[in-house]
N, CA, C, O and the ligand as a Tripos MOL2 file, in Angstrom:
@<TRIPOS>MOLECULE
protein
  185   183    47     0     0
PROTEIN
NO_CHARGES

@<TRIPOS>ATOM
      1 N           7.6660   11.7920  -11.4320 N.3       1 MET1
      2 CA          7.5930   10.7100  -10.4140 C.3       1 MET1
      3 C           8.9020    9.8570  -10.1930 C.2       1 MET1
      4 O           9.4850    9.3030  -11.1250 O.2       1 MET1
      5 N           9.3080    9.7990   -8.8940 N.am      2 LEU2
      6 CA         10.5600    9.2280   -8.5040 C.3       2 LEU2
      7 C          10.3480    7.6380   -8.5070 C.2       2 LEU2
      8 O           9.3740    7.0410   -8.0490 O.2       2 LEU2
      9 N          11.3630    7.1440   -9.0620 N.am      3 ARG3
     10 CA         11.4930    5.6490   -9.0210 C.3       3 ARG3
     11 C          12.1530    5.3040   -7.4670 C.2       3 ARG3
     12 O          13.0890    5.9060   -6.9400 O.2       3 ARG3
     13 N          11.5140    4.3580   -7.0010 N.am      4 GLN4
     14 CA         11.9920    3.8150   -5.6860 C.3       4 GLN4
     15 C          13.0400    2.6700   -6.1480 C.2       4 GLN4
     16 O          12.7950    1.7790   -6.9610 O.2       4 GLN4
     17 N          14.2670    2.8810   -5.4560 N.am      5 PRO5
     18 CA         15.2630    1.6400   -5.7830 C.3       5 PRO5
     19 C          14.8580    0.3910   -5.2630 C.2       5 PRO5
     20 O          14.5130    0.3880   -4.0820 O.2       5 PRO5
     21 N          14.8270   -0.6420   -5.8760 N.am      6 GLN6
     22 CA         14.6840   -1.8680   -5.4980 C.3       6 GLN6
     23 C          13.2960   -1.9050   -4.7910 C.2       6 GLN6
     24 O          12.3450   -1.2410   -5.2030 O.2       6 GLN6
     25 N          13.2350   -2.7260   -3.6950 N.am      7 HIS7
     26 CA         12.0410   -2.8660   -2.8800 C.3       7 HIS7
     27 C          12.0530   -2.2040   -1.7590 C.2       7 HIS7
     28 O          12.5470   -2.7920   -0.7960 O.2       7 HIS7
     29 N          11.6360   -1.1120   -1.6000 N.am      8 THR8
     30 CA         11.7700   -0.4060   -0.3550 C.3       8 THR8
     31 C          10.4040   -0.6230    0.4330 C.2       8 THR8
     32 O           9.3720   -1.1370    0.0030 O.2       8 THR8
     33 N          10.6480   -0.1220    1.6430 N.am      9 VAL9
     34 CA          9.3390   -0.0980    2.4670 C.3       9 VAL9
     35 C           8.3340    0.6770    1.8990 C.2       9 VAL9
     36 O           8.6790    1.7810    1.4770 O.2       9 VAL9
     37 N           7.1050    0.3300    1.7880 N.am     10 ARG10
     38 CA          5.9770    1.3450    1.1630 C.3      10 ARG10
     39 C           5.2030    1.5700    2.2300 C.2      10 ARG10
     40 O           5.0090    0.7460    3.1230 O.2      10 ARG10
     41 N           4.6040    3.0030    2.1630 N.am     11 ARG11
     42 CA          3.8350    3.4060    3.0880 C.3      11 ARG11
     43 C           2.4300    3.8230    2.5640 C.2      11 ARG11
     44 O           2.2470    3.9490    1.3530 O.2      11 ARG11
     45 N           1.4930    4.0250    3.4200 N.am     12 CYS12
     46 CA          0.0600    4.1140    2.9550 C.3      12 CYS12
     47 C           0.1760    5.5590    2.3000 C.2      12 CYS12
     48 O           0.8440    6.4230    2.8690 O.2      12 CYS12
     49 N          -0.3370    5.7600    1.3610 N.am     13 PRO13
     50 CA         -0.5600    7.1500    0.7130 C.3      13 PRO13
     51 C          -1.7220    8.0180    1.7830 C.2      13 PRO13
     52 O          -1.8560    9.2410    1.7890 O.2      13 PRO13
     53 N          -2.3180    7.2600    2.4600 N.am     14 ASP14
     54 CA         -3.4560    7.8390    3.1140 C.3      14 ASP14
     55 C          -3.0990    8.2190    4.5240 C.2      14 ASP14
     56 O          -3.4500    9.2910    5.0180 O.2      14 ASP14
     57 N          -2.3430    7.2470    5.2010 N.am     15 CYS15
     58 CA         -2.0550    7.5250    6.7480 C.3      15 CYS15
     59 C          -0.6270    7.2390    7.0780 C.2      15 CYS15
     60 O          -0.2060    7.1610    8.2320 O.2      15 CYS15
     61 N           0.1400    7.0770    5.9370 N.am     16 LYS16
     62 CA          1.4930    6.9110    6.1400 C.3      16 LYS16
     63 C           1.9380    5.5520    7.1010 C.2      16 LYS16
     64 O           3.0310    5.5000    7.6650 O.2      16 LYS16
     65 N           1.2410    4.8170    7.1620 N.am     17 ALA17
     66 CA          1.4640    3.5500    7.8970 C.3      17 ALA17
     67 C           2.3330    2.8040    7.1620 C.2      17 ALA17
     68 O           2.3110    3.1320    5.9760 O.2      17 ALA17
     69 N           3.1430    1.8600    7.4390 N.am     18 ILE18
     70 CA          3.9500    0.9640    6.8010 C.3      18 ILE18
     71 C           3.1140   -0.1740    6.3510 C.2      18 ILE18
     72 O           2.4600   -0.8870    7.1120 O.2      18 ILE18
     73 N           3.1850   -0.3090    4.9240 N.am     19 LEU19
     74 CA          2.1780   -1.3490    4.4700 C.3      19 LEU19
     75 C           2.7380   -2.8790    4.7310 C.2      19 LEU19
     76 O           3.9490   -3.0920    4.7670 O.2      19 LEU19
     77 N           1.9450   -3.7320    4.8780 N.am     20 SER20
     78 CA          2.1280   -5.1380    5.2330 C.3      20 SER20
     79 C           1.8280   -5.8380    3.9400 C.2      20 SER20
     80 O           0.7810   -5.6410    3.3240 O.2      20 SER20
     81 N           2.7800   -6.6680    3.5390 N.am     21 ASN21
     82 CA          2.5690   -7.3250    2.2060 C.3      21 ASN21
     83 C           1.8200   -8.7140    2.6310 C.2      21 ASN21
     84 O           2.2930   -9.5360    3.4160 O.2      21 ASN21
     85 N           0.6450   -8.8120    2.0080 N.am     22 VAL22
     86 CA         -0.1890   -9.9760    2.1930 C.3      22 VAL22
     87 C          -0.3620  -10.6870    0.8740 C.2      22 VAL22
     88 O          -1.0160  -10.1360   -0.0120 O.2      22 VAL22
     89 N           0.1740  -11.8600    0.6850 N.am     23 GLN23
     90 CA         -0.0700  -12.6810   -0.4880 C.3      23 GLN23
     91 C           0.1740  -11.7760   -1.6980 C.2      23 GLN23
     92 O          -0.6640  -11.6860   -2.5950 O.2      23 GLN23
     93 N           1.4590  -11.0320   -1.7120 N.am     24 GLY24
     94 CA          1.7950  -10.3090   -2.7040 C.3      24 GLY24
     95 C           1.1130   -8.9270   -3.0800 C.2      24 GLY24
     96 O           1.3130   -8.2560   -4.0930 O.2      24 GLY24
     97 N           0.2500   -8.6610   -2.0080 N.am     25 VAL25
     98 CA         -0.5970   -7.4230   -2.1780 C.3      25 VAL25
     99 C          -0.0680   -6.5050   -0.9480 C.2      25 VAL25
    100 O          -0.0180   -6.9700    0.1910 O.2      25 VAL25
    101 N           0.2810   -5.3190   -1.2120 N.am     26 ASP26
    102 CA          0.6490   -4.3330   -0.0790 C.3      26 ASP26
    103 C          -0.8240   -3.8250    0.5810 C.2      26 ASP26
    104 O          -1.7400   -3.4050   -0.1260 O.2      26 ASP26
    105 N          -0.8780   -3.9040    1.6490 N.am     27 ALA27
    106 CA         -2.0610   -3.3840    2.3840 C.3      27 ALA27
    107 C          -1.8270   -2.6700    3.7500 C.2      27 ALA27
    108 O          -0.9790   -3.0750    4.5450 O.2      27 ALA27
    109 N          -2.6150   -1.5950    3.9830 N.am     28 CYS28
    110 CA         -2.3940   -1.0830    5.1690 C.3      28 CYS28
    111 C          -3.2240   -1.5260    6.2760 C.2      28 CYS28
    112 O          -4.4460   -1.6690    6.2370 O.2      28 CYS28
    113 N          -2.3080   -1.7710    7.4570 N.am     29 PRO29
    114 CA         -3.0750   -2.3460    8.6340 C.3      29 PRO29
    115 C          -3.9480   -1.5010    9.4170 C.2      29 PRO29
    116 O          -4.7370   -1.8870   10.2790 O.2      29 PRO29
    117 N          -3.6990   -0.1080    8.9760 N.am     30 ASP30
    118 CA         -4.4540    0.8780    9.7600 C.3      30 ASP30
    119 C          -5.7830    1.3740    9.1250 C.2      30 ASP30
    120 O          -6.7750    1.4440    9.8500 O.2      30 ASP30
    121 N          -5.8540    1.6890    7.9340 N.am     31 CYS31
    122 CA         -7.0330    2.0990    7.3400 C.3      31 CYS31
    123 C          -7.5210    1.2000    6.3370 C.2      31 CYS31
    124 O          -8.5280    1.4730    5.6850 O.2      31 CYS31
    125 N          -6.7710   -0.0140    6.1510 N.am     32 GLU32
    126 CA         -7.1290   -1.0890    5.3370 C.3      32 GLU32
    127 C          -7.1900   -0.6500    3.8790 C.2      32 GLU32
    128 O          -8.0480   -1.0590    3.0970 O.2      32 GLU32
    129 N          -6.1940    0.2360    3.5570 N.am     33 TRP33
    130 CA         -5.7850    0.5290    2.1280 C.3      33 TRP33
    131 C          -5.3500   -0.4700    1.4600 C.2      33 TRP33
    132 O          -4.6200   -1.2580    2.0600 O.2      33 TRP33
    133 N          -5.6330   -0.6890    0.2150 N.am     34 ILE34
    134 CA         -4.9990   -1.9660   -0.4720 C.3      34 ILE34
    135 C          -4.3800   -1.5440   -1.8510 C.2      34 ILE34
    136 O          -5.0160   -0.8880   -2.6770 O.2      34 ILE34
    137 N          -3.2630   -1.9140   -2.0120 N.am     35 ASP35
    138 CA         -2.7280   -1.6330   -3.4000 C.3      35 ASP35
    139 C          -2.9830   -2.7830   -4.2350 C.2      35 ASP35
    140 O          -2.3380   -3.8190   -4.0800 O.2      35 ASP35
    141 N          -3.9450   -2.6560   -5.1730 N.am     36 GLU36
    142 CA         -4.5220   -3.6640   -5.9800 C.3      36 GLU36
    143 C          -3.7270   -3.6590   -7.0090 C.2      36 GLU36
    144 O          -3.1800   -2.6260   -7.3960 O.2      36 GLU36
    145 N          -3.5480   -4.9600   -7.6450 N.am     37 PRO37
    146 CA         -2.6420   -5.4670   -8.8440 C.3      37 PRO37
    147 C          -3.0920   -4.7340  -10.0630 C.2      37 PRO37
    148 O          -2.4140   -4.7910  -11.0880 O.2      37 PRO37
    149 N          -4.0490   -4.1400  -10.0150 N.am     38 SER38
    150 CA         -4.5610   -3.3080  -11.2990 C.3      38 SER38
    151 C          -3.8910   -2.1820  -11.3240 C.2      38 SER38
    152 O          -3.7900   -1.6560  -12.4320 O.2      38 SER38
    153 N          -3.3180   -1.5680  -10.2760 N.am     39 GLY39
    154 CA         -2.5890   -0.4530  -10.1660 C.3      39 GLY39
    155 C          -3.3110    0.7580   -9.5300 C.2      39 GLY39
    156 O          -2.7820    1.8570   -9.3630 O.2      39 GLY39
    157 N          -4.6600    0.4120   -9.1720 N.am     40 ASN40
    158 CA         -5.5360    1.4760   -8.4400 C.3      40 ASN40
    159 C          -5.4320    1.1260   -7.0520 C.2      40 ASN40
    160 O          -5.7730    0.0040   -6.6770 O.2      40 ASN40
    161 N          -5.0290    1.9160   -6.3280 N.am     41 GLY41
    162 CA         -5.1320    1.8690   -4.7570 C.3      41 GLY41
    163 C          -6.4870    2.0990   -4.3130 C.2      41 GLY41
    164 O          -7.0830    3.1080   -4.6890 O.2      41 GLY41
    165 N          -7.0470    1.2190   -3.5150 N.am     42 VAL42
    166 CA         -8.2270    1.6090   -3.0390 C.3      42 VAL42
    167 C          -8.3590    1.5790   -1.5490 C.2      42 VAL42
    168 O          -7.5080    0.9830   -0.8890 O.2      42 VAL42
    169 N          -9.2720    2.1220   -1.0290 N.am     43 ARG43
    170 CA         -9.3610    2.2280    0.4530 C.3      43 ARG43
    171 C         -10.8370    1.7150    0.9380 C.2      43 ARG43
    172 O         -11.9130    2.2120    0.6080 O.2      43 ARG43
    173 N         -10.6540    0.7730    1.6670 N.am     44 ARG44
    174 CA        -12.1760    0.3780    2.0240 C.3      44 ARG44
    175 C         -12.4490    0.9280    3.3000 C.2      44 ARG44
    176 O         -11.7830    0.7300    4.3160 O.2      44 ARG44
    177 N         -13.6520    1.7580    3.1740 N.am     45 ASP45
    178 CA        -14.1300    2.4560    4.1830 C.3      45 ASP45
    179 C         -14.9270    1.5010    5.3450 C.2      45 ASP45
    180 O         -15.6280    0.5760    4.9340 O.2      45 ASP45
    181 N         -14.8340    1.6850    6.4340 N.am     46 ARG46
    182 CA        -15.3710    0.7970    7.3890 C.3      46 ARG46
    183 C         -17.0130    1.2080    7.5410 C.2      46 ARG46
    184 O         -17.7360    0.5860    8.3190 O.2      46 ARG46
    185 ZN         -3.5040    3.4780    5.7550 Zn       47 ZN47
@<TRIPOS>BOND
     1     1     2 1
     2     2     3 1
     3     3     4 2
     4     3     5 am
     5     5     6 1
     6     6     7 1
     7     7     8 2
     8     7     9 am
     9     9    10 1
    10    10    11 1
    11    11    12 2
    12    11    13 am
    13    13    14 1
    14    14    15 1
    15    15    16 2
    16    15    17 am
    17    17    18 1
    18    18    19 1
    19    19    20 2
    20    19    21 am
    21    21    22 1
    22    22    23 1
    23    23    24 2
    24    23    25 am
    25    25    26 1
    26    26    27 1
    27    27    28 2
    28    27    29 am
    29    29    30 1
    30    30    31 1
    31    31    32 2
    32    31    33 am
    33    33    34 1
    34    34    35 1
    35    35    36 2
    36    35    37 am
    37    37    38 1
    38    38    39 1
    39    39    40 2
    40    39    41 am
    41    41    42 1
    42    42    43 1
    43    43    44 2
    44    43    45 am
    45    45    46 1
    46    46    47 1
    47    47    48 2
    48    47    49 am
    49    49    50 1
    50    50    51 1
    51    51    52 2
    52    51    53 am
    53    53    54 1
    54    54    55 1
    55    55    56 2
    56    55    57 am
    57    57    58 1
    58    58    59 1
    59    59    60 2
    60    59    61 am
    61    61    62 1
    62    62    63 1
    63    63    64 2
    64    63    65 am
    65    65    66 1
    66    66    67 1
    67    67    68 2
    68    67    69 am
    69    69    70 1
    70    70    71 1
    71    71    72 2
    72    71    73 am
    73    73    74 1
    74    74    75 1
    75    75    76 2
    76    75    77 am
    77    77    78 1
    78    78    79 1
    79    79    80 2
    80    79    81 am
    81    81    82 1
    82    82    83 1
    83    83    84 2
    84    83    85 am
    85    85    86 1
    86    86    87 1
    87    87    88 2
    88    87    89 am
    89    89    90 1
    90    90    91 1
    91    91    92 2
    92    91    93 am
    93    93    94 1
    94    94    95 1
    95    95    96 2
    96    95    97 am
    97    97    98 1
    98    98    99 1
    99    99   100 2
   100    99   101 am
   101   101   102 1
   102   102   103 1
   103   103   104 2
   104   103   105 am
   105   105   106 1
   106   106   107 1
   107   107   108 2
   108   107   109 am
   109   109   110 1
   110   110   111 1
   111   111   112 2
   112   111   113 am
   113   113   114 1
   114   114   115 1
   115   115   116 2
   116   115   117 am
   117   117   118 1
   118   118   119 1
   119   119   120 2
   120   119   121 am
   121   121   122 1
   122   122   123 1
   123   123   124 2
   124   123   125 am
   125   125   126 1
   126   126   127 1
   127   127   128 2
   128   127   129 am
   129   129   130 1
   130   130   131 1
   131   131   132 2
   132   131   133 am
   133   133   134 1
   134   134   135 1
   135   135   136 2
   136   135   137 am
   137   137   138 1
   138   138   139 1
   139   139   140 2
   140   139   141 am
   141   141   142 1
   142   142   143 1
   143   143   144 2
   144   143   145 am
   145   145   146 1
   146   146   147 1
   147   147   148 2
   148   147   149 am
   149   149   150 1
   150   150   151 1
   151   151   152 2
   152   151   153 am
   153   153   154 1
   154   154   155 1
   155   155   156 2
   156   155   157 am
   157   157   158 1
   158   158   159 1
   159   159   160 2
   160   159   161 am
   161   161   162 1
   162   162   163 1
   163   163   164 2
   164   163   165 am
   165   165   166 1
   166   166   167 1
   167   167   168 2
   168   167   169 am
   169   169   170 1
   170   170   171 1
   171   171   172 2
   172   171   173 am
   173   173   174 1
   174   174   175 1
   175   175   176 2
   176   175   177 am
   177   177   178 1
   178   178   179 1
   179   179   180 2
   180   179   181 am
   181   181   182 1
   182   182   183 1
   183   183   184 2
@<TRIPOS>SUBSTRUCTURE
     1 MET1         2 RESIDUE 1 A MET
     2 LEU2         6 RESIDUE 1 A LEU
     3 ARG3        10 RESIDUE 1 A ARG
     4 GLN4        14 RESIDUE 1 A GLN
     5 PRO5        18 RESIDUE 1 A PRO
     6 GLN6        22 RESIDUE 1 A GLN
     7 HIS7        26 RESIDUE 1 A HIS
     8 THR8        30 RESIDUE 1 A THR
     9 VAL9        34 RESIDUE 1 A VAL
    10 ARG10       38 RESIDUE 1 A ARG
    11 ARG11       42 RESIDUE 1 A ARG
    12 CYS12       46 RESIDUE 1 A CYS
    13 PRO13       50 RESIDUE 1 A PRO
    14 ASP14       54 RESIDUE 1 A ASP
    15 CYS15       58 RESIDUE 1 A CYS
    16 LYS16       62 RESIDUE 1 A LYS
    17 ALA17       66 RESIDUE 1 A ALA
    18 ILE18       70 RESIDUE 1 A ILE
    19 LEU19       74 RESIDUE 1 A LEU
    20 SER20       78 RESIDUE 1 A SER
    21 ASN21       82 RESIDUE 1 A ASN
    22 VAL22       86 RESIDUE 1 A VAL
    23 GLN23       90 RESIDUE 1 A GLN
    24 GLY24       94 RESIDUE 1 A GLY
    25 VAL25       98 RESIDUE 1 A VAL
    26 ASP26      102 RESIDUE 1 A ASP
    27 ALA27      106 RESIDUE 1 A ALA
    28 CYS28      110 RESIDUE 1 A CYS
    29 PRO29      114 RESIDUE 1 A PRO
    30 ASP30      118 RESIDUE 1 A ASP
    31 CYS31      122 RESIDUE 1 A CYS
    32 GLU32      126 RESIDUE 1 A GLU
    33 TRP33      130 RESIDUE 1 A TRP
    34 ILE34      134 RESIDUE 1 A ILE
    35 ASP35      138 RESIDUE 1 A ASP
    36 GLU36      142 RESIDUE 1 A GLU
    37 PRO37      146 RESIDUE 1 A PRO
    38 SER38      150 RESIDUE 1 A SER
    39 GLY39      154 RESIDUE 1 A GLY
    40 ASN40      158 RESIDUE 1 A ASN
    41 GLY41      162 RESIDUE 1 A GLY
    42 VAL42      166 RESIDUE 1 A VAL
    43 ARG43      170 RESIDUE 1 A ARG
    44 ARG44      174 RESIDUE 1 A ARG
    45 ASP45      178 RESIDUE 1 A ASP
    46 ARG46      182 RESIDUE 1 A ARG
    47 ZN47       185 GROUP 0 **** ****
């Protein structure tokens, strides 16, 4: 695993869209993937 230097732009592992940080949580505006604080990324299916 490569460590990302400092705070870089994160992308959705699913659709590669740039994640938007909402209230400290990275979320994908495209597929609604959310990087949960627990460390487990989840994707909410519509
Ligand atoms: Zn996505």
